[in-house]
Each structure stands twice: as C-alpha cells, then as structure tokens.
N, C-alpha and C positions, 0 to 999 in steps of 0.2 A: 439463527442467522447461519452460521458453520453449515449446518444440514439443509435447509432453504438452498443456499448457495450448490453443495455439491450435486444434489437432485435439477438442480436446472443446467449445473454442465451434464447429467449423465443426459438430460434430453437432448442439449443443444451435440452429446458426441454423438447420440443413437440417430439422429438425423440426417447429421453430415456423413456417416456410415452408411447409411441406406440411400443416398444423392450418389454415390461413388458407386457401391456395387449398383443400382441398377442397370446403367448403361451395358456393362461387363455383363448380365446376364442376359438383357435384351440381344446383344450382339452376339451373345453362343448360340441362343435360341435360333437367330436369323441363319449363323452358321450353319448350323447342325437341318433347318430347315432346308435349307437353299446344297448342303452338301459342298460347300467353302470352303475355303481356310478364314480361318479366325483374322478379322480385321484386327490387329492391334495398330495399328497407325490412327485408324478412327479414333479407335478408344482410347489413347495417347493424347488424340486431339480433343475428346471432350473431358476427358480429367485436366486438359490444361485448362480448361475453360474454367472446369467447377472450381480451381485453384483459385484460379481469381479469385471468384466470390467469396473462397474459406479466407484467403487474405483480408479482404476486405471485412467479413464478417465480423474476424478476429478481432479487427482495429476498433471497430465500430461496438463491440462488445466490450471488450475488456479498457477502452480509453473514453468514446465519446457516451457510448450508452448511459454510465452512474453521473455523466456532467448531469443530463436530465433528470432520470431515473430519482437519484438520489440526491444530488447537490442542489438541481435548479436551477443550473444556467443555461437558459433556453437559448439566447443569444447566442453563446460561445459555443452552444450544441451544435444549433443548425449554420453557423459560419462555418466549424470544423466539416459538418457533414457535406454542406455545399461545394468544400473547396474537393474533398474527397469524392464525391460524385463528377467533380470537373476532372482528377485525375482518373479515374474509371474509365471514363468515357473516350478521355485520348489515349487512355493505354489500347483499350477498344480499338478504336480504327489505327493506331499504326500497327498492331500486333497481327490483324484483319487480312487473311491473305489476300494476296493480289489478284486480280482478276484475269481467272483461265486458270490459276495455279494449282495443283493437284488434282488435274483432271485429267485422264488418260486422253494421249495423240490422236487428233481425228480418224487416222488410218485404223487404229487399235479398235476406236469404236466402232468401224465401220467395219472390219474382217466378217464378220456374220451377216453383213446385211445384204441384201439376194439384191442388184441389179437391176434400177431399171430398163427397162424396154429402151429407151431413148438412151441412154449411157452405150448401149451397144455401138451407135454408130457415131459417136465421140472418140475416136481413136486419139487425138494428136489433142485432146482436154487435159488426161495430165501431164499433159509435154510442157504445157507453161511456167515460168517459175511462178513461185510462192511470191506471194505478197507482204511486204513487211507490213505490220500493225504500227500505224504511226501513233496510237494511244492517242491520249489527250493533249491538245496540243498548248494547253495551258502547264501539265505537266512534265511533259518531258517525252519523248518517244520511247514506246515499251510501255509495260505494264510494272506499277508500280502502287506502293501503300496508300491514302487517301485519308485524309480529314475530317472530310464529309459523312454525315451518318447516314449509314445506312438502314434497312429492314430487323437487320440482325442485329446490329446498337440499340437501335430502338427499345427491342423486345431485353435485351439486355440490361437498357435502364429501368425497364417497367418493374424486372426482379430485381435488380438494384433493390427500387427502394420496399418492394413490397416484404424483401428479405431483412432489410431495416425496422420495415412498421411493424412486422413478427418478434424483431428479437426484445423491438421494445413493449409489445403489449408481454412475453412470454415475462419480462422483467417486473410486470406492473403486476402482475399474478402474481409472481412470488412473492413478493414487497407486501401486498393487500394480504395474502398466507399470512405473513411473519407479524405484519401490523395485527393482524385479529389475535396469535399464537398469544402475543406481547400484552394487546387488550385482555384476553380472560387468564394470562397469568397475575394482572395487576390486579384484577377483581379478582382472582382467588387469594392473592394474598390482604389483597384491604377485606373479604368474607372474614379469612383466619384474624388478623385485627379485632375486627368488629367482634368476634366472637369470642374474643380474650377480654376485651374491654367488658363484654356482659357480663361474663363470668366471674372475672373480677367485683364488678359492683356486686353480683348474688352473693359469693362468700362472705363478706362483710354484713351483707344485710340477714343473711339467715344465722351468721355467730351471735348479731345482736339478738336478736329476738329471741334464741335459745337462751343465751347468756341471762338476760332479762325474765325469763321464765326459772332458771336456777336461781336467780338472786331473792325472789320473790319465795321460795322455800326455804332459803337460808335462815328465818327466823321463826316462820310456821313451823316445817316440819324437814329439822335436822338431817336426819337418817335420809328420809328421801331425798334431799339434795345431795345427803353422799352418792345415793342410788343415783340420781341423774347425774351426775360427775360424772359414770362411769359409763351411763350411757351416751354421754356426751364425749367420751374418750374414743367408742366405738362410731359415735357420727362425724367426727374429726376427719380418722384415720381414710374415712370413705371421701370428706371433704375434698381431704389437701393431696389422696393419692390418685382417687378415681377419677374427683374432679377438674384436674388439670389436662385428664387426656379429652378427645374429638367427639371420643364413644365407647358405651362400656354395654356389655350383655345386659340385658331386662332381668335377670336374677338379680345382679347385685344391685341394679336400681330397685328393687321391689325389698331385699336387705336391708335396706338405707332408710327405705320407707319405715320397715316395720321395727327397726331401734328408734327412729325419730315419734312411730305413734307410742313404743313404748317409756320413751320419756315423758312424752305429753301426759301420759295416762295418771302418771306418779302425783302431777299438779291439779287434777280434774276431779270433781268430785264425782261421788259413787254411780250420782245418777245420771252423769251424760253416758249415753249410746254410742259404743265407737266401734265399727264393724270394718273389717278389710277382707272381701272377698278376691281369691286369685285362682285361675284355672289350673284344674288338676293335672296339666301336660303343659309344664311352661313354655311357650313360643322360645325358640330358638333364633333369636335377633338380636339387634342392636339399638342404642337409642343415644342421645345426646344426655349425662351426667345432672344430675336435680333438675329434670323438669319437669317432676311433679311435685317435688318440693313445694312451689311454692303456695299452688291451689290448696295445700291441705296443710298450710298454714296460716293462710287467710280463713280457711274451715275452724282451725282451734281459735284463731282470734277474733271471728265473728259469730261464731254458730257454738260457742258455749256458754253455760247461764249458770250461778251457782245458786240459782234461787229460784229457776225453774226448768221441765225437766228439756235435754236438748238432746240431739244426735250427731254424728257422722257419721257418714253409710260410702265409704271408697270400694271401688271394684275396678279390676283391670282383666280383661278379655281379649281372645284374637277370632274376628268373627271375619270370613270372607278374606281373607289375604291382609288385614288391617288391623292395628295393634287401638282396642277401647279404653280410655280410662272414662273413669266418671267419678264426682267427687259430690255426695249431696250433703249437705248442714242443714240445720234450723238456723232462723235470722231473726237477731234480738229485736226490738224497735230501736232501740238507738245505736243500733250498729252505721257504723261512717259508711259512704260507698265502697264499697267493697270492688269496684275495677277499676279503679284507680290502685295507686302505690309504685314504686318503682320493681318492686318484685313481677309484678303482672304485666309491665309496659316491657320490660325485658323479656319474660316468655316470648310475649308477643312476637319483639325482635329477633327472637333465635327461632321463631318457629319458620318467620319469611324470611329466614336466611339459609336457612337448614332444609324448609320443605317449603317451598316456595309452588302455590297452585295446589300442592298435594295433603295437603292435611286440613281440616276443620277443628275448628275450634269455640265452642258454643255456650254462652252463658244469659242462664235464664235466670234475672233476679224476680224474686216472688216478693207475696206479703209475709209470708213466713217460712218460705223455704229457697236456699239456695240452690242453683244447681251451674255445673260445670260440665261437661261433654266435650274430649280430647279426642281427636283418632287419628292416626299415622300412619302411613304405609310401612307392612314389616320391613324393608329391602330401602335401601337408599336406589 
C-alpha cells in the first residue's frame, strides 16, 4: 500500500512540475524569437493561476478523494466538492483583473501607428478633454472586480472538474492495482496452505503402507525385516528433510525412488520383474517432492502377485524440454479400482496447483496392464 501511494505521489509531482515549467519555456522561446525582454510579469500571472489549481488539487487529493475512493462516502464527498467549486469560482471572479487593467496606455499602443490621412486635418482633435469612464451604472464609477462569470472563468471551472476527475481516476487505478496484488498474495498463501495440507496427508499415507509391508516381513523373514528398517530409515530421512520443501532436485527424488524400490524388492518374490530406466545424463531441474511415489506404490500394491508372473517397469526421461515419467505394471484380475485412493487424488490436486495447464497425466487401465504417463516442464 505504501509503495502504491509513493508511486501515485511521484506521478502527481511530475505532472505539476511540467505544468509550472511549460509556461516558462514558452515565454522563453517567445522572447528569444522576438528578441525582446523576458516577460516576468506574465509568468508570475500564469504561475498564480496554476498555484490556485494546485491548492485545490491538494485539498481534493488528500482530504476529499479518500472519502469517495476508500470510504465510499458519496454524499459527503459531492457536498464538499460543491463547496470547493463555489469557493474556487468566487476566488476566480474576485481575483480577476478589472476591465482594462494590465493593458498599456492607448498613446503607447499608438506610438508606432502611422497616422491616417484624415487625422492630419483634425488639429484640434487631441485638444478635447478626455472622457471619463463612467463604468457600469450598477457597480459604481470606474473599473472594478465583478462576480459575473466570464469566458475565462468558465474555462477555469471546466479545468477544475477535469482535474478532479483525473485525480479520482488515478486513485481508482492504483486502488485496483493494489487490490490485484492483495488478491494474488492471498491466492499464493492459499496455494501454500493447500500444498502443505496435501503433503501432510501424503506422508502418513506413504508411511502407513511402508510400515504395513515391514510388519508382514517380521514373522516371515526377520532378516529381511531388519534390512527393510534400514532402507526405511533412508526413506524417512528424505521424507522428513526433503519432503517439507516446495521443490527438490530431480536426482534426489530419483535416489528416493531407488531406495523405495530396494525396500520393496525385499518383500516380493523372485519372479516379479522390476526395472528402473534412467537417462544417461540427468536433467538439471527441480520438481515437487514425493511426486512419483504414489504411482510406484500403486504399482506394487496392484501389480505384484505371489502366484503368477508380474512386472513393474518404471522410466524417467527428458524429451523436448519436458520430463516424462512412465510407470507400467501388470494388473491382477482381483485388483480394486486403481484410479481412486487418497494418494492419487492428492497427486492430481498438487499437479493442478503447481503446473496448471502445463502438465499431462494419462492413465490407461487395460485388462492386464495398467500404465501411467506424466509429463512436466523442466522449469516452472
């Protein structure tokens, strides 16, 4: 908010500096072109007119405009603006120079005028006593200020209204800009909260499945259960320290997948074929942590059979500036719907929040094979 106000005040200051400098520059060029003295009195007269508008602008900008823009006090605002306009018009009429004031005497204006032929034959014309100006009979004799609105006053009032409208327009623009920034900040905080909530759901879900697997090995293969606990400690270290981050390097995520696959190899039969294909040169990119583990978990949950041959094929590659993750596994006839579950729902929500419209997630549920293909941009 303070930054918006500072930018707004800088714009106002620049506009008023230009308004005060413009007449000085114009009079300077006029004096140079006509080779005459600089008309300081005319400049002071123009500056006095501009100063009146500056006072009105300051009153409106700092006192009246906030009533309409920020507090929505329309009746109060327009009432004060009407009073300000009345005072401004009155001051304009009173401070207007009287008729004829400021003009040079007629004999000075006629010094360089050539006499007309008829003037030579009027020798007694200049001897007549000058006539006194009677002035307006209602205003008294002689020139003086008047409260009647002239053309100059009407133009000043029009400029008054335009100046106030410009002031309101600029304030509304900066208020809308500030509102958009606040909305973006709220959306960012909401996004962070949603991601934290999803990760909070994901970690217990993953740990629950892993502990269930180790529990199944305790009675069957105690030694394998011990090895599983070691592998689980590596996984837990990643989940605790890297899982709390927004983004992690790709190589760290792959190390986590390899540790998980090694943990799963301990409990599956030898006839289950598990493959992990990685690129020779790992792309230097970052991605959200624990993004692929849900698909791998589902592959071991629904694609591993102790009675018949089964397989799990996992591959990660970089193609045309995009990261491609594929997971293909055999599907058991008695497997339940693999499209559901908390894990897959969380993954979909995370992808929509982090890569809106920039990712693809395709799942092919065949009769014997289940395939997942996820593509992500290498950079956010």
